[in-house]
C-alpha positions, 0 to 999 in steps of 0.5 A, a space after each residue: 294111132 298109137 305105135 304098134 297098132 293100138 288105138 288107146 285105152 278104152 272102157 268097155 261096158 256091156 249092157 242088156 236090152 234095157 240098157 242096164 249094166 251087165 259088166 264093165 271092163 276098165 282100161 281095156 287096151 284095144 287093137 285091131 285084133 281085139 274086136 273078136 275079143 270084145 264081141 266074144 266077151 259081150 256074147 259070154 256076158 249075155 249083152 245086147 249092147 256095147 258102149 265104149 268110152 275113152 279119155 283124151 288129155 287134148 282140148 279137142 277130143 277127136 279120133 284119128 282116121 285109124 280110130 274111126 276105121 276101127 270103130 266102124 269095123 267093130 260096128 259092122 262086126 257086131 251086126 251078125 251077133 245082134 249086138 249093138 255098138 251103142 256109142 263110142 264117146 271120147 271125153 276131153 277136159 271140156 267137151 266130148 266126141 260121140 260117134 253116134 251123135 256124129 252119125 258114124 254109127 248109123 246104118 
């Protein structure tokens, strides 16, 4: 976790129910307080889903426990609004880490 409560810079993409792009916010600094902002922006855009991507310089792109907990809080916060956290993918130089593929975003 980055000092000050931030988990890092991510790309936030809002998609419709057919997974078509509605809006993309580049370099969105995400902290614990930004969950409400992300959900509000998704609702304002008329999105059905949210996709997060992030780039790490490390060879093994693995989230910290705080990043995993934050992603879980966003996942739970989406549910009352019928929003889907489609995935959060962390890209490294040669590999990636997908929260969906690893089972973190299953009910």
